[in-house]
C-alpha positions in Angstrom: -75.3 145.5 -51.8 -77.2 146.3 -48.6 -76.4 142.8 -47.3 -72.7 143.2 -48.0 -72.7 146.6 -46.3 -74.3 145.1 -43.3 -71.6 142.5 -43.0 -68.8 145.1 -43.3 -70.4 147.2 -40.6 -70.8 144.2 -38.4 -67.1 143.3 -38.8 -66.2 146.9 -37.8 -68.1 146.5 -34.6 -65.8 143.6 -33.4 -63.4 144.9 -30.7 -59.9 145.0 -32.0 -58.5 142.8 -29.2 -61.0 140.0 -30.2 -60.2 139.9 -33.9 -57.0 137.8 -33.5 -56.7 134.7 -31.3 -53.2 133.8 -30.2 -52.3 130.2 -30.9 -49.5 128.8 -28.7 -46.8 127.1 -30.8 -46.7 123.3 -30.8 -44.6 121.6 -28.2 -41.0 120.7 -29.2 -39.2 117.5 -28.2 -36.1 118.0 -26.1 -32.7 117.0 -27.3 -30.3 116.3 -24.5 -26.7 117.4 -24.4 -24.0 115.4 -22.6 -20.7 117.2 -22.0 -18.2 114.4 -21.3 -15.0 115.6 -19.6 -12.5 113.1 -20.8 -8.8 112.5 -21.4 -6.5 110.2 -23.3 -4.7 109.0 -20.1 -8.1 108.4 -18.3 -8.3 104.6 -18.1 -12.0 104.6 -17.2 -13.1 107.1 -19.8 -13.7 104.5 -22.5 -16.4 103.2 -20.2 -18.1 106.6 -20.3 -17.8 106.6 -24.0 -19.5 103.2 -24.2 -22.3 104.6 -21.9 -22.8 107.5 -24.3 -23.0 105.2 -27.4 -25.6 103.1 -25.7 -27.7 106.2 -24.9 -27.4 107.5 -28.5 -28.5 104.0 -29.7 -31.4 104.1 -27.4 -32.7 107.6 -28.0 -31.2 108.3 -31.5 -28.8 111.1 -32.5 -31.7 113.5 -32.5 -32.4 112.7 -28.9 -28.9 112.7 -27.4 -25.9 114.8 -28.5 -22.6 114.2 -26.9 -19.4 116.3 -26.9 -16.1 114.8 -25.6 -14.1 117.6 -24.0 -10.5 116.5 -23.6 -9.3 118.5 -20.6 -7.9 118.3 -17.1 -4.9 116.3 -15.9 -5.7 113.2 -18.0 -5.5 115.2 -21.2 -1.8 115.8 -20.5 1.3 113.7 -20.3 2.8 113.0 -16.9 5.4 115.8 -17.6 2.6 118.3 -18.1 2.7 118.5 -21.9 -0.7 118.4 -23.6 -1.9 115.4 -25.6 -3.3 115.8 -29.2 -7.0 116.2 -28.3 -6.5 118.7 -25.5 -7.8 122.3 -26.0 -7.4 125.4 -23.9 -11.1 126.1 -24.1 -11.8 122.6 -22.8 -9.5 123.3 -19.8 -11.4 126.5 -19.2 -14.7 124.6 -19.0 -13.1 121.9 -16.9 -12.0 124.5 -14.3 -15.2 126.6 -14.4 -17.5 123.7 -13.7 -15.3 122.4 -11.0 -14.7 118.9 -12.4 -12.8 116.9 -9.7 -12.5 113.5 -11.3 -12.7 111.8 -14.7 -14.6 110.4 -16.3 -17.5 112.7 -15.4 -19.7 115.1 -17.2 -22.9 117.1 -17.3 -26.4 116.2 -18.7 -27.9 119.5 -19.9 -25.6 121.3 -17.5 -27.6 120.3 -14.4 -24.5 119.3 -12.4 -21.3 117.4 -12.8 -22.0 113.7 -12.4 -20.5 110.2 -12.9 -21.3 108.5 -16.2 -23.2 105.8 -14.3 -25.8 108.4 -13.5 -26.2 109.6 -17.1 -28.9 107.0 -18.1 -31.3 108.2 -15.4 -30.6 111.9 -16.0 -31.0 111.6 -19.7 -34.3 109.7 -19.2 -35.6 112.4 -17.0 -34.6 115.2 -19.3 -35.8 113.6 -22.5 -39.4 113.2 -21.1 -39.7 117.0 -21.0 -40.5 119.4 -23.8 -38.1 122.1 -24.8 -39.0 125.8 -24.7 -37.6 126.5 -28.1 -36.6 124.8 -31.4 -33.3 125.1 -33.1 -32.7 124.6 -36.8 -29.2 124.7 -38.3 -28.0 125.5 -41.8 -24.3 125.4 -42.8 -22.5 126.7 -45.9 -19.0 125.4 -46.5 -16.4 126.8 -48.9 -14.0 123.9 -49.2 -11.4 125.9 -51.1 -11.1 128.6 -48.5 -12.1 126.2 -45.6 -14.6 128.9 -44.5 -17.8 127.9 -42.7 -21.0 129.9 -42.2 -23.7 128.7 -39.8 -27.3 130.0 -39.5 -29.0 129.2 -36.3 -32.8 129.6 -36.6 -34.6 129.5 -33.3 -38.3 129.8 -32.2 -39.6 130.2 -28.7 -42.4 127.8 -28.2 -43.1 127.8 -24.5 -42.6 131.1 -22.8 -40.0 133.8 -23.4 -36.4 132.5 -23.9 -33.5 134.3 -22.5 -30.0 132.8 -22.5 -27.0 132.3 -24.6 -26.5 130.5 -27.9 -23.4 128.4 -28.0 -21.9 126.9 -31.2 -19.2 124.2 -31.1 -17.2 122.5 -33.8 -16.8 118.7 -33.1 -15.0 116.0 -35.0 -15.6 112.2 -35.3 -13.4 109.2 -36.1 -10.1 110.6 -34.9 -7.6 107.9 -34.5 -5.3 108.7 -31.5 -4.0 106.7 -28.5 -6.2 106.1 -25.5 -5.4 104.3 -22.2 -7.9 101.5 -21.6 -9.5 100.0 -18.5 -6.7 97.4 -18.4 -4.2 100.2 -18.0 -2.6 99.7 -21.4 -2.7 102.2 -24.3 -4.6 101.4 -27.5 -2.7 103.2 -30.3 -5.5 103.0 -32.8 -8.4 104.0 -30.6 -11.2 105.9 -32.5 -12.4 109.0 -30.7 -15.8 110.4 -31.6 -17.7 113.7 -31.0 -14.4 115.4 -29.9 -14.7 119.1 -29.0 -12.4 121.1 -31.3 -13.3 124.7 -30.7 -16.1 127.2 -30.1 -17.4 129.0 -33.2 -19.0 132.0 -31.4 -16.8 132.5 -28.4 -16.1 130.3 -25.4 -19.4 131.2 -23.7 -21.5 132.0 -26.7 -23.7 135.0 -27.3 -26.8 136.5 -25.8 -30.2 135.5 -27.3 -33.7 136.8 -26.3 -36.8 135.5 -28.0 -40.4 136.2 -27.0 -42.8 133.3 -27.1 -44.0 132.6 -30.6 -41.3 134.7 -32.3 -38.2 133.6 -34.3 -34.6 134.7 -34.3 -31.8 133.8 -36.7 -28.2 134.3 -35.9 -25.4 134.0 -38.4 -21.9 132.9 -37.4 -18.7 132.1 -39.3 -15.2 130.7 -38.9 -12.2 129.4 -40.8 -11.6 125.7 -40.3 -8.0 124.8 -39.2 -6.0 122.6 -41.5 -5.7 120.0 -38.8 -9.4 119.2 -38.9 -10.9 116.8 -41.4 -13.9 118.5 -43.0 -15.5 115.2 -43.9 -15.8 114.4 -40.2 -16.9 117.7 -38.7 -20.2 118.7 -37.2 -21.6 121.8 -35.6 -23.3 121.4 -32.2 -25.6 124.3 -31.1 -27.3 124.7 -27.8 -29.1 127.5 -25.9 -28.4 127.6 -22.1 -29.0 129.8 -19.1 -28.7 129.5 -15.3 -31.2 126.6 -15.3 -29.2 124.5 -17.7 -29.3 123.6 -21.4 -32.8 124.4 -22.9 -32.3 122.8 -26.3 -29.6 121.4 -28.5 -29.1 120.6 -32.2 -26.4 119.1 -34.4 -25.6 119.1 -38.1 -22.7 117.7 -40.2 -20.9 120.4 -42.3 -20.8 118.0 -45.3 -23.3 115.5 -46.6 -21.4 112.3 -47.3 
């Protein structure tokens, strides 16, 4: 009994700020986001798509996430009418980031660049660790076509301040595309096509102290024009320095 009492007294004498030792979270691999500003009348855009596919093959779909944003003059007919994959939000991004030619895009929103520069930019970005992790969960009601998304984030390297952006993208869309030979391919297959934002055009604010977690829930109704079997959610956190981390999840397990 006296021995036990001595141990308890000794423990009470340890200063409070020395009782717990903070352990920094483990480093997180960075997933790189490519925003590809493309258009169905852009004859060189299939070359950019091929470059993206090579990068995904090299680094895996957990290393590189691409989103094809159909926007700008090549997403319209010569009379100004929009082509099937054009979106108003895509045009807003196109104008905001000052895209002057197509194909071009951004790797982690560092700057607008030509697709020939993407391999080097992706390589540089993927060597770095990310300051946070992002885990996605989706719940789909196929009858009502309603989608709920839970974005679970943890700051692993410093405090994270920025915006969480959620996008709906669709794969395997068969729609015409002008090719490098100047001729249209009627049955061209478009992948990772931007359809719409889920939580607003510019996302929502997020602030996470290092070592802490945040979970944000978002929801939307899926338009009848979208094929639920081919849809994914792309999530990324960004601030003035660029994209900090990205993640992607299919809404259905096929």
